[in-house]
Residue, then its C-alpha position, 0 to 999 in steps of 0.5 A: m051419463w049424467l049429460t044428455r043432448a037435450k038438456l045442454p041448452g038450458l045448462a049452458t044458459a044456466i053457467v051464462r047467468s053463473l057467470l054473469e049475474p055475479a058479474l065474474i065476467e063482462t061480454e056484450q055478446r051473452e049467445g056467443v057465450q052460450a053458444d063457446i060453453l054450448a060447444v064445450l059440452e057437446q064435445y065431452l058428450r062426443d068425446e064420452a060416447d066414443i069412449s063408452t062405444r070403445a069400452r063395449d066393444l073392447a068388453a064384448k070381445r073379452g067377455g067381461g061384464a059390467t066390473e069389466l066394462s068400467r074399468i075398460r072405459r076408465e082406463l080408456a077415459r085416461q089414455q085420452g085425458v078425459g074425466v069421466g065418473d067422478d071426475a067428469i065434473d071437474y074435466v069439464l070446467t077445466q075444458l070450459l075455463e080454457m075456452l072463457m080464456h080463450s073466447g073473443n065473446v068474453d070481454e073481460i074476466f073479473a074472477q080467479d079461475h076458482e072462483l069462475k069454477l066455483a060459479m060454473r059448479t053449481p048448474l053443473r051439480k044440479e044437472q048430475a043430482a038430477a040425471e042420478q035421480m032419473d037413473e036411480a029410478v029407472r035402476k029400480r025397475m031393471k032389477h031383471v036384467e044383467e047390466g051390461s048386456s045389449q038387452w040392458e042397454i035397450e031396457y034402460q033407454r026405452l025405461r029412461e024415455e019412460v020415466t021421462r015423460r011422466r016427470t014432464 
């Protein structure tokens, strides 16, 4: 998962800044727009966590490995209409765009949809790149554990926390 709950407020702030600084939107309620963006991001995390949990349960029942888990996860996400993996950013951008169009906190939108998505994509990609670097650092240290096992999940979280502490 490339988004973490702890980083959502900072990401929401960066997205609002990417919309306001080039004057793509107008608002007198910056905090309200930020709260709306945060709500969309939190909902995405809940949806992704639900899909991942259900996929793990199904894979465990079937006795499948990591590749089976990945396939099941993609299929569950497709059934629910949620973007995961490579489709995650595009899915989140579509959700954010819908929110902007219907938010009572946004006074005016001066840009076209593709311009709004382009502006919001930059902070999302930066966050995803940072998460991928973190994931790579953790996986390098986990070559001794079979991916997809319960031990792998526990060890991955432990090492991720350790790497995060060292980087801060």
